[in-house]
Structure formats: C-alpha cells, structure tokens
N, C-alpha and C positions, 0 to 999 in steps of 0.2 A: 669704698662698698658695702656694705655689710653682708655675711653670710648667707642669711635669707633670701636678698638680692642676686646675688652671684649664683644660688641655686637655682632662683628661678629663673633668670635667665640661660643657664648653662640647659636644662631641666627642658624649655621651651627649646633652643637651640638642636637640638640631641634629635626632638621629634618627638619628645615623651608630652609636649603639650600638644593641643588642638592639631595646631597645623601640620608641623611636620613637610613632608614629603609633598601635601597636596598644598602648603601653603606657597610654596616656594615654584610651584611646576603646574599650578592649577590645570591651563590648557595643554601641555603637553599630556599632562599624566590624564586624562579625557579623552582626548584624541587617543592616545596609544590602549586607552579600556575601550572606547568605541571601535579600532581597529581590534583586537580581539575578541569583540564581541559579532562583530558582522563576519567578519572572515569566518571564522569560523563555523558560525551559524550558518551563513551559504551555503560552506562546502556541507556539513550535516547535511542537509536539507537536499541540496543536488546530488547526492549521494545515497539518499534516501530514499527520493525518487528515481533516481536510475537506479537503483539494484530492482524495484517493482517491475522496471522492462516499459513502463508508461515513456521512456527518453527513447526506446529501441527505434522503432517507428521513424522517428527524428533525425536517429544517428544513421542507420541504414541508407536511408535518403540522401542524407550528406556524404555519404560513398557514392552515392550514385551519380550526384550535384559533381565532385570530385571527379569519377568516370571520364565523364561526359569532357568537364575541360581537361584533360590531360593531355599533353604537346601529341601532335601526328607522328605514330611510325610505321614501317613498312612495312606490307607485306611478308610474312613467314613464309617463302620461297619453299622453305624443307618440308610443310606439308600442301598435300592436296585431296581437295573433297571431292568425290563423283557420287554427284545426288542426283534423284529421279526426279525432277519434279513437275507440276500439273499439265506444263507443254508436250513433257516428255510421253503420260499418261496417256494424252491425247494422240499421239503420235505413235503410242503403240496398241493403243486403241482396246484399253483396258484400263480396269479402276485398279491395279496392284500391279504390284510385279512381282511375276510367276519365276520358277526355281528356273525354267530357263531360260529366260532371258538374263538372268540373274546371273548365270554359270559363262552366257555369254559375255555378260561385264567384267568378272574378273579374267576371265581370259584374255580378254582385251589389256587387262590393267597389269597382267602377268607376263603380256611383251614386252612389255617397258622396262622390268626388271625393277621391281620398285624393290624400299628393305623389306617395308611393313606394310600391310594391308591390315586395317581396321573395318569390320561388318557390322557394320549397325542393324540390321535385319535381323529377327529372332526366326530361327528356320527348325526348330525344333520338330517340326510337324511340315509335311509336304503340303507345297502350290503344284501342282500340274496347272498345264503338264510339265515336263523337265526334271526329276527328282533324281533319276540316274545319273544325268548330264552333271549337274551339281553335286553328286555325291565324287563322282571322278572328279572332278576340279579341286573340291576340297581336300579328297585321300593325296594329292600333287602340290598344297600348297603348303608347304611348310612352315611360310611367314604371313599367313592368314592367321587371323585371331578374332575369331566369334564372340557371340555377346550371350551370358543367361542375365536374368533379373536374381539379383540377393534379398532384395527388401523385401519384403509383403507388402502387401498394399494395408497391414495393421501394423508395420515400421520392424516387423521383427527379420533378422536373417534367418534365411534357411539353410543349413547343408546340401540341401538337394536342390538349390534354387526355387525359389519361387515361382520361377520363372524358365525352365534348361533350355541350352544352348542345344548346338547341333549338336547329335552324338556320337558322328565323326570327330570334328572338335573338339567335343568333351574328353573323350576318350583318350585322346592325344596330348591334352592338356594345352588346349588351343583355343577357351574364354578367357573372356575379362567381363566382371561387372558392367551393366550400362545405367545405372543407378542416378538419378540427379537428384541433385537434395536442393529440394524450393522452399524457401523462405515463408515466412506467415501469411507476406502480402501477393503470394506469390511471383515474388520473381527469385530467379537462381543469381545466388553470388557467393557459392561453393562448390566446391569439387569433391569429388571420395575420390580420394588418392587410392583408400583401403574404402569400400563400404562397409565392410567387417573385419576386425582383427583378433578376432577369435573362433575357436572351432578347427576341425581337421583341414577343411578346404579356406585359404581366406585367398580371394580374388581380388585382384590389383581393378580399379575403374576402366574402363578403354582407354581412355587419351592416358592414362601412367602406362599400360601396358604397353602401347605400342612407341610411348615415349621410353619406356625402358629398351624395348627393341631394338630403338632408336639406336640409341649413344649404345647399346651392346655393338654395335657397328661402328663404332667410334674406338671401340676397347676399354670403355669406359661402363665399369660394372658397379651395382650399389653396395656399401660398404655393410657386410653383413655383421661384425664386430660394434658397431653402433646402434645405440636402443631407438635414434630417428632416421628415417632414410637420409641418406647423405652416401652423395655421387662424387665422387671427385674432389671429396675434403667441402661441397655444397650441402649443407643440410637444408631440406624439404620442411620447415618446421610444419607443425599440424596447431591446429584450433587448436582455445581450451574453452573450457565451458562460461568465463565470462571474458574472450578474447572481443578488443576494439569494441563496438556499440551492441555487441550482445549481450543477455542477459540471460544466464539458463540457458546455454544450446544445449539443446540434444546434440552433441559434440563424437557421441560414438563412431565408431570407427577411426578413419585418419582422414580428416576432411583438412581443406586449406580454402584462402580469397583465392577467387578467382580473377587472376588478374588480364582482363583481355586487353588487346593492342586496340587503341583507337585509333577505326579507320573503317571508309566505308565495307571495304569488305578484307576480314582481316582474313582471312585463306583465300583463295580462287578457287571458286566454284564450275566445275566439268559436268556439264549434265548430258545424263544418257544416252539422249539421239545423238550427243557430237563424239562421242566416245565410239560408238558402234558405226558412226558412218564415215569416220576418221579425219574429223574436223578436228583433232589437238595431235601437237610436234609428238614426234617418235619419241620424244625424249627429255617430254614435261614429267611425269612420272617417275626418270629412274631416279633410285639412291634413293627414294623421298619416303616419305609416311604417306599414304592413302588412304584415306575413310572412307567408307560407301557408304550411304545413309540415304532418307526422305529427305530428299529438299523441295516438297508438296504442301504447302499451306490447307488441303483435304486432309491430312493423315493429321492420327491426332500428336506426334511429335517435334510438339514445337512449345517455345518457352517467350518468358521474358528477362529479358539482363537490363543491367545499369543503362544500354545503349539501347533498349524499344521506345517504340512512339516517337520517336526522335531519325534525324536524317544520317543519321549512321548505321542505318537499317533499312535497306530500300521498303525489305515487307513489314516493319515494326516489328519483326519477333526473328530468333532465334531457335533453330533445328538442332537436334538431340543430336544429330553428329557434327555441328560446329563448336556446342562445348565441348566433346570430347579432341577436336581438332586442338581447339580452346587451349586445353588444359593440357594435350600434349604437349605444342607449341609453348607451352608456361616454362613446363619444367624440361625442354630444351632448351631453349634462351636461358634459362638460368647456370644450369650449367654448364653449358659450352661457351656462352657471352658474358657470363655476369650479367644478364638483366635483373633488373629487382623485383624480388618479391614484395607483393604486401603483407605486413603484418604490421603488428600492434606492441603496447609496452605493455609490463607486467600491470598489474589491478593497483600492485600499489604507489608502481613511476605515473599512472593514469589519476588515481587519487593525489597524489603531489602535485600535478598539472591544474589541476582545479583546484585545490584551494592555493595557487598561487593567482588564476586566475581570482576568484573571491577575495584574496587579499587584496590584490591589484585594483579591483573594484574601489574597495575601502579606502586603498593612501588619495585615489582620486577624490574623491569625497573628503576627504579628511583635509588634506595636504592643500590641494588646489584652491585659487578664487575661483567663480562661479563662470567665468566666462573657460579660464584655462580646461579647467572642472569639464565643462561640454565638449570642448576640443576633447580634452582626453579622452574621454569615454565614448565619442563618435570616435577617434584615431583605435584607440581599443577594438570596439565593437567591426571595423574592418579592419584592424589585424589581425584579428585571431584568426577567423576564416581564412584570409592568407597566408598564415602562417601554417596554419591547417594544409593548405591545398597546397605552400610548397614544399612542406615535407612529403604529403603525399607523393607529388609530382616526381619530385630528385631521390626520393629517397625511398618509397613506398610505404612510410609510413605513416599508418591511421591513427590519427589523436583523435583526443573526445573533444571534437567542435562543439555539438549542444550541451552537453556538461559545463563546457569551459566557461558559454554566452549568459547557461542560462546561472554559472556563479556571480560572475562579474555582474549581473545585472540585480540579480539577487544579495546581493553585498552593498551594491550603490539602492539597492533602497532601503534596505538595511538601514544601512548611515542616515538616511534621508529622514525617515521615521522615526530612529531614537536623536534624531537631531530637534525635529518637531515638538517630541517627547521633552528633549530639553529646555527646548525652549518655551515650553509648560509649565515645566519646572520654578524656570528661571522666575517665573509669573508668579508661582505661588510660593516661593520659600525666601527665606533671607540671606543675599549671598554671601555672609560673614559664619554666622550660625551653624545656618544650613534646616534651620527650624522652619517652620511655617512663617510665612509674612502676615503683616498688619491687615493686608486686603484679605487673604482665607481664612485669616480669623474670623474678622469680620461676617465674611457669609457663611462660615459654621456656624457662628453665633445666631445670626439671624435662620438657618435654617432648625437647629435646634431650638429654639427658641416656638417656631410654628410647629414643630412636631407634640411640647413640653405641651402646648395651648390645645392642640388635638387628642394628648394622652392622657394630660395633668399630671404631669409624669416631674420627680424635682429635675432641676437643675444646676450645677456649680462651676463655681469658677475659683481657680487660684491667682493669684497675682502677688508676684514674686520683682523684688528689687536689693541688686545689690550692695550691701552696705560698703558702702563709704571709698565707691566707687570711682569720684572724682579724685580723691587723694591719691588712689590707686594709681588713676593716669597719672597724677602728677610727678609720683615719687616715679614709677615703674617707665612710664611715656608709654605712646597711647598702640606700640606695635605690643609688646606685652600684656597692654590692657586687652587690648582683640581679642590672643589668645585666654586672656582670662575667661573673655565673652564667649569665647567656644568652650574650655572645658564644663563653663556650667551650662550650658547648653547641651553635652554631652550627657548631664547628671539629670537633667528637667527630662529630655529626651528618653532615657534608658529607664527613669524611673514611670517617664507614662509608657511607654512599651510594658511594662512589666505591671501595670495596671492597665489605668483605663483612661479616653478621651485626646482631647489634639492638642500637642507643646506650640505655641510660637512666638517668637519677638514682639513684645507688645510697643517696642522702644527705649535705645538706649541702653539702660542697663536692665531694661525691666520687660519681664516674660511671664505669660501667663499658661492658664492649662483648665482649657472646658472639659467638662467632665459628663455629658449628659444621663440622666439615668441614676446618677451620684447622690447618695443623703450627703448631711452637711460633716455627720462620723466618718464617714469614710473619704471625704474630701478632704478635711483635718490629718484625717492618717497620712494620703497620699502627701500632702504639704510638709509633712514633718517627717514623713522617706526622706523627699528630695533635699531636705533641709541634711537631714542628719550623711545622709553622700555624702555631700557637698564637704560636711564637715571633717567625718574621714575622708579625703583627699589630701585633708590640712596644705590647701596649696596656699604660699608666699604670702602674706599680703601685712608688711610690718606698719605701716603706716593708718593703718584700720587702729577705732579708737576702744576695742572694745577686746581684739583678739590678735593673734600675729599670725592668723590666716584668713581666706576669702570665707565669708558668712553669707544669709541670704534673712532675708523680712522676708516675709508669705502673710499674704491677705485672702482668707476664701469665705465665699458667699456662699448661700444658697438659698433658693427660693422655687417656686411653682410658677411658669407664664401663664398670668392672666390677661384678660380684655383693659383689664386698669392701670394694669404695667404697664411702662414704658420700655422697649427691650435695653435699655440703657444704664434702666436699676440696679441687675445683676454687675456688671462692672462698679456702678457707684458704691456702691454696699462693699465687693472684694475690697475696695481701692481706700476707704473708710478702714477696714481692719486691718488692711499695711499700714496703714497711719497709726493704728492701735501699737500694729507689734514693733514699732520701730518706737513709740513713746515711750515702749513699757524694755525697752534695752536694746534692742533690735538682737540677733539670728535667733526668733522665733515664729512662729506662725499663731496666731491669730482668729475665732471664727468671728463674724459678723454679727452684732448682737446692736440688737435698738439703744442700747443706752449709750454705744459709742456714738452717737452721731451728736450726743449732749458738751461732749469732749471739743475743747477751743486751744488746746495746747500744741505748739507750734514746732513746728523740727528745729533740733541743730543746725548752724547755716551751713556746715560742713558735710554734705551727702555724697 
C-alpha cells in the first residue's frame, strides 16, 4: 500500500474524514443529542414558567390534595378548645360574648388548673357588663395569654400593635399576635411563629406562645444561642422566599408550613354552655393547653384550609382559634414526639429533581419501543405523584410535583416534535452527505423557476462531478469512497453557505448547486471557489489520471425562465457545460455556451 493510500485510510479512521464519530455511531449520537436538547430544554422551560408564579396555584392545590390523603392521626389530647358557638349565643340570648360571661368562662377553666390558656378574643375595649370582673380574673391569671394584632391591613407591622391587646395583659407581657397568614387563593397554609422579627417588641404568634409556655412546663426552653428557633435540639425551620411551591413568597417574620392532623376534629371543642353548666369532666383541661375563642359561623373569624369543603370538617371552615390550636399542637408534637414537620428542599435541589424528571421523559421516548414507551410514560405520570405523596406522608417532604410532571411531559413532547422534524429532514436530505436530496432539489428548482417566470430574473445552476470517481472506488474501496463524497459535499456546502443557493446531491458522485437570482459570472465564480477549496484540501487520489488528489469538473448554466423554455433546459445546459469541462481536461469549471451543443466528442471511458 502506498503512502498516499495509507494516509487516506488513517485520516478517515482517525475522524479527520467526514465520517468520524457520527459515521460509526450515528444512531447513538443522534439520540444523545436529542436527549440533551429535550432534557435541558424542558428543564429551562419549566423553571422559567415556575419562577413567574404561574405554577404556584397548581402546586398549592397539590399540597392540599396530599394533606387530605394523609394517614389519619389521633386527636392531640394536650390541646383543648373552648369555643362559643352560635348555639351558645342563642342560649345566652346575646349576639356577642360580654366581659361578664368571658370572666365566668375563664374562672371555670382556671378551676381545672390548665398549664396555659390562650385567649383568642380582643379585649382592648370594654364589652359591658362585667369589665371589672374580667379585669380581676386577668390580674389573677399568670398563665393566660391574650392577643393583639401586629400586622395592619396594609401589611405593615406596627410596634404599638395594629389592634392592641388588653392593657393588663400587655403590661405584664402576656400577649401574643393573632395574625393569620392567608395565601392569594384565600386559603391558610402557613402559620406565623413570629409575625414580625424586627423592632423593640417581637411577639410570638398565639399558637407559638402557648406551645412555648407548655414546653417550659416540661423544662424545655428555646436555645437562645441558635439563629433559628430550636428547642431540645429540634429546629423549627422557617419558610423561605422560594420554599416548596411558593414563588417570591412574602416571607416576612418567621413562618412555617401548617401541618394539620387529618382528623374530623383535630382538637376537642368544648362549648361555653357545657363548660358553664358543668357538663365537662373535672380534669379535662388539667395541665393542658386551653384556647378560648369563637366557634360561631356568624363571626368573622373563619378561614379556609386544605381540609375546607371536605368531609374532614363538619362546617367546611376552620376557626381562627383552631388555627392557633393546630400550630401549638404542631410545635409541641414536633419537639416532644418527633412528629415530622413539613419542609421542602433547597431551590437547587428542586431544580435538580425537575431536571431528572425532564431527562427521564426524554429517555422513555428515545430508548423504549412504542409500546414500552407509552407504558413507561403512564408509569411515570402515576409514579411521580405517588412518590411525591409518599415522601410527603412519610417524611413531611414537599416535592415539586407539578413542575416534575410538567418537565416529564414537556421533554416527551420535545422529543416527539424533534423526531417528526428528523423524519422530515430525512425525507429531504441525502443520507450519506446530509445535503439536500434529489427530491428536494427538484422541488426547489420548480419553485425558483416559477419565481423567475414572475420576476423575469436569472436562474443559475452549477453541476459538479468528482473526477475519476469510479477509479477512486476501485482503488480505495467503497467505504473510503463514501468518505470522499462526504468531504466533497462539505466543501460544496461551506462554499454555498458563504455564497448563496441550495446544494444537493444529484446522484452518485454528481452534485448540484441551485442559485436563484445569480448572474452567469457570479455562478462561475462560485463554481471556481468550490473547485479551489477542494483542491486546497489535497485529498489523496493516486488513481486519478490528472493529479494525485481529488478534483471536480463543473458545468455552469444561467438563463431567465420563459414560457417557451422547459424547466429542464437549465439542467441540460449545465450538463453540456460539464461535458465541455471534462473534454477540456477536467479539474475546471465551464460556463455554458450554445457552441458547446455542436461538440460530439465523447468522454474517456474511465470516469
């Protein structure tokens, strides 16, 4: 084997030829590229949509769905509610609870020696009769915590309280914040551990305060050395601006996700009538958290939660005192029993999970057969919600369910669209050279011819033929012959991109360049540029009868389409010019001249 043949084989084997990696592994390379494009594309799309907040309503609804389907938990017996119901108001024959009745309620509760009492009634102004009686009870109740509103209607915290608490309780530091955090859809999913964390007066939420006082009875106090609220080594982690499904959350203060128990009655409710008539066990409230508030639908202190409008709540709503009770139960249970708190992963971790879902969808589409692919997608679309629910119910982990489903579906769609595009490309491109095929060229010629008829503009064509290609195949073999055609096609394509026109494989070793609106001189210059670029590559061709490297003969034709000329006239003229280039010694470009039609000399037999 000569040195030229050895160089040709080594250069093509090493990947310097047009084949390289793609020629050996075209299917794997195409699939890998589609995987990267679909997976990364779907991830970016979903993350961009998510950061706008468009997915937040669906993500919050998915949280509600998982809340409703959690395993049933027992009632927390450490927390007791004393609520004044509509029936109580009818029994008392009054539209509201006056100070005298409230004093009687508190006295009845104190007789059972509760550990802490949360009073979810504003009493900054007298509700006569009975103000003096209530003041006396409050003076004698060191374990009673009243409320004041910290956050104003404008959403700003105030040092003097947007709605102050009872003066006696405020002076003794026995007040907490009553503020409830409501999401944009009107539901409560967050609890205010501290509604505000800056300023001279930092008040706990009512649920937090009674929980801390209860835990103090267990000799458990917050660790003041820790930045976050930590009790007995248990950290109550706050919500961040991008926690879970929340996007750009107003995370002011110190907020946590509500983690209500799935029960019809998460905390036992005792009516005022039963309490005042002695229809309550004498030790029911002993050493417990007792929260007193309104349980009347006629009052304004009602909210909607994940369990609203479902069989988990008799009334379909949640009372404000229930929210404070559930928050206190949540904190106490987490510290004393290790009940999992609800939490989410970091923003980066959630982005990684979404990306994994996207790439998983792309893998299903690319590496599984149609039947297995459909089955895999069904399993994935069912498995992701199940996995999300499992992590939520078992660990309290809120995973990005909706973004993962969106990424899975988006990646699958992108792969499908890309496959359709690839099928269209395969139908229009030559499988070997990746240039346009004969079918696409014929369609382009027809369109350009019709445009030329309408505009009376010239249309040019370059017909190229590899010199002595049959001898090249006989000498190097068909595999290297294919590589040679691919290198020639690359030269033609690069020259066409720099110039203008459509490059196509016309058949065998023949190529064609269609140049709409190009003059004869422009087309001839383009043909010479293609020829010179190929010569500069010095591709070995020791069997050639004119040089030791691969060359081209090119025929150029230009005409203006008219109704008197057939569309094939342009190709015929270019073919005549190509014939003339071969007659003149090859490795050159010839422009069609009518005088060429008279030539009858035949080409040499070896082509």
